[in-house]
N, C-alpha and C positions, 0 to 999 in steps of 0.2 A: 312783227311777223316777217319771216324771211320768204322771199319769192321761191316757189318750188323749183324753178330752174336753177336758181342760185344755190339752193340747198343741195340739189343733185350734183351740181358742179363741185361743191365743197366735199361731198361724200366721195366723188370720183378722185379728187385731188388727195384727200386723206388716204384713200386706198392705194393710190399710186405712191405716195410718200411712204406708207408702211411697206410696200413691196420693195421700194428702193432701199429702205433701211435694212430689210432682211438681206437683200442682195449685197449691200455694203458689208454687213456683218459676215456673210458667207465668204466674200472676197478677202476680207481681212483675215479670217481664219485660214484660208488657203495660202495667203502670203506668209503668214506665220509658220505654217506647216512646211512650205517650200524653203523658208529661211533656215529652219532647223535641219531639214534634209541637206541643204547646201553646206551648212556648217559641218555636219557629220561626214559628208563626202569629201570636203576639203581636208578635214583631219585625216581621213583614211588615205587620201592621195599623198599628203605630206608624210605620213608614216611609211607608205609604200616607196616614196621617193627616197626617204632616208635609208630604207633597207636596200634599195638599188645602189645607192652610193656606197654603202658598206660592202656589198657584193663586188662592186667595181674595184674597191680598194684591195680586196682579197685576190681578185683576178690579176691586178697589177703586181702584187707580191708573188703570185705563182709564176708570172712571166720572167721574174728576175733570175739570172743565172745563180747557181749555188755558190756559196762563198768558197774561196780557195782554201784548200787544206794544207797545213804545213807539216 
């Protein structure tokens, strides 16, 4: 037979462990969500950066003097 105080402590520990497991699962889900968001934002940033580079190339071409006509 388990001492009532020991049993109460075990129940408390099991409850604490269950709460910590739920918290860990919630935190893991949030980390995964943030990782997916980070990947999407990084991809959008890289696409935006490539468009900016293309626009800069066009601006450089526009700044060139016209070719001489013969």
